[in-house]
Rosetta silent file (secondary structure, phi, psi, omega in degrees, C-alpha in Angstrom):
SEQUENCE: XXXXXXXXXXXXXXXXXXXXXXXXXXXXXXXXXXXXXXXXXXXXXXXXXXXXX
SCORE:     score description
SCORE:     0.000 S_00000001
   1 L     0.000  135.979  177.756    1.209   -7.429   -9.750 S_00000001
   2 E  -122.780  132.301  179.551    2.151   -4.147   -7.976 S_00000001
   3 E  -123.460  131.045 -176.817    2.182   -3.944   -4.144 S_00000001
   4 E  -148.371  141.973  177.109    2.552   -0.440   -2.604 S_00000001
   5 L   -73.775  -29.542  174.603    2.150    1.072    0.829 S_00000001
   6 L  -137.017   87.840 -178.539    0.754    4.244   -0.762 S_00000001
   7 L   -87.697  101.096  173.328   -0.482    3.471   -4.338 S_00000001
   8 L  -142.216   52.002  178.108   -1.322    6.884   -5.777 S_00000001
   9 L   -74.059  157.166  167.273    0.177    7.047   -9.248 S_00000001
  10 L   -75.950  -22.063  179.527   -1.199    9.263  -11.973 S_00000001
  11 E  -152.919  143.824  170.961   -0.742    6.306  -14.313 S_00000001
  12 E  -135.310  146.031 -177.643    0.042    2.636  -13.832 S_00000001
  13 E  -130.566  130.487  170.946    1.134    0.062  -16.333 S_00000001
  14 E  -130.824  119.170 -176.366    1.101   -3.671  -15.892 S_00000001
  15 L    62.821 -126.897 -173.609    2.236   -5.797  -18.924 S_00000001
  16 L  -107.487   14.687  179.638    0.750   -3.946  -21.897 S_00000001
  17 E  -102.851  138.107  177.604   -2.247   -2.437  -19.974 S_00000001
  18 E  -126.913  139.865  179.311   -2.230    1.207  -18.846 S_00000001
  19 E  -133.956  144.995  173.915   -4.703    2.838  -16.482 S_00000001
  20 E  -111.621  154.104 -179.384   -4.943    6.455  -15.254 S_00000001
  21 L   -64.220  151.154 -178.037   -6.030    7.739  -11.946 S_00000001
  22 L   -80.315    5.294  178.708   -9.679    8.842  -11.629 S_00000001
  23 L    92.238   -1.430  176.835   -8.506   12.271  -10.330 S_00000001
  24 L   -83.287  100.932 -177.233   -9.029   11.342   -6.644 S_00000001
  25 L   -82.382    8.644 -177.032   -5.852   12.555   -4.932 S_00000001
  26 L   -62.565  127.021  178.107   -6.922   11.180   -1.581 S_00000001
  27 L   -77.314  138.467 -178.009   -4.188    9.409    0.276 S_00000001
  28 L  -115.872  109.656 -175.279   -5.082    6.034    1.523 S_00000001
  29 L   -77.049   53.671 -178.590   -3.160    5.001    4.607 S_00000001
  30 L  -156.679  149.316  179.622   -3.218    1.311    3.819 S_00000001
  31 L   -67.302  151.338 -179.708   -1.327   -1.093    1.518 S_00000001
  32 E  -137.941  154.628  175.587   -2.796   -1.771   -1.727 S_00000001
  33 E  -115.712  141.274  165.252   -2.474   -4.266   -4.718 S_00000001
  34 E  -124.452  137.199 -166.419   -2.826   -3.667   -8.357 S_00000001
  35 E  -153.575  162.146  170.830   -3.146   -6.619  -10.561 S_00000001
  36 E   -89.809  136.266  172.017   -4.514   -7.809  -13.918 S_00000001
  37 E  -142.510  122.337  179.746   -7.842   -9.624  -13.972 S_00000001
  38 L    50.233   40.106  170.876   -9.601  -10.506  -17.246 S_00000001
  39 L    81.811    6.334  177.427   -7.430   -7.976  -19.142 S_00000001
  40 E  -116.259  147.152  167.552   -8.253   -5.053  -16.710 S_00000001
  41 E   -82.766  121.522 -179.614   -6.148   -3.398  -14.011 S_00000001
  42 E  -113.369  149.134  174.421   -7.828   -3.805  -10.660 S_00000001
  43 E  -130.294  130.962  175.032   -6.757   -2.140   -7.387 S_00000001
  44 E  -146.935  165.013 -175.178   -7.765   -3.279   -3.974 S_00000001
  45 E   -74.067  143.857  179.971   -6.680   -3.094   -0.363 S_00000001
  46 L   -87.479  139.425  172.808   -4.197   -5.677    0.734 S_00000001
  47 L  -119.513  164.420 -172.492   -5.028   -7.898    3.619 S_00000001
  48 L   -73.654  -12.201  177.364   -2.750  -10.185    5.669 S_00000001
  49 L   -85.948   -5.181 -177.804   -4.559  -13.214    4.148 S_00000001
  50 L   -74.181  142.720  170.885   -3.502  -12.359    0.608 S_00000001
  51 L   -98.270  123.763 -173.517   -0.880  -14.507   -1.043 S_00000001
  52 L   -89.435   -8.516  178.415    1.558  -12.375   -3.028 S_00000001
  53 L  -103.731    0.000    0.000    3.087  -15.319   -5.024 S_00000001
C-alpha cells in the first residue's frame, strides 16, 4: 500500500506490479491510497474512515 498527500507519479510499483500514469497531470489536493486488489494497482481517495493497517 502507498499513502501520499499528492500521489502523482509517472510510474508506481507495488510488489511485482507496475502501473503508469494515464497522462493526466492534474494535481489532486487530497490524500490518496494506492494498493493491490485482485492483482491490479488501484488508486482512490483516502477518507478518515480508512484503516491503513
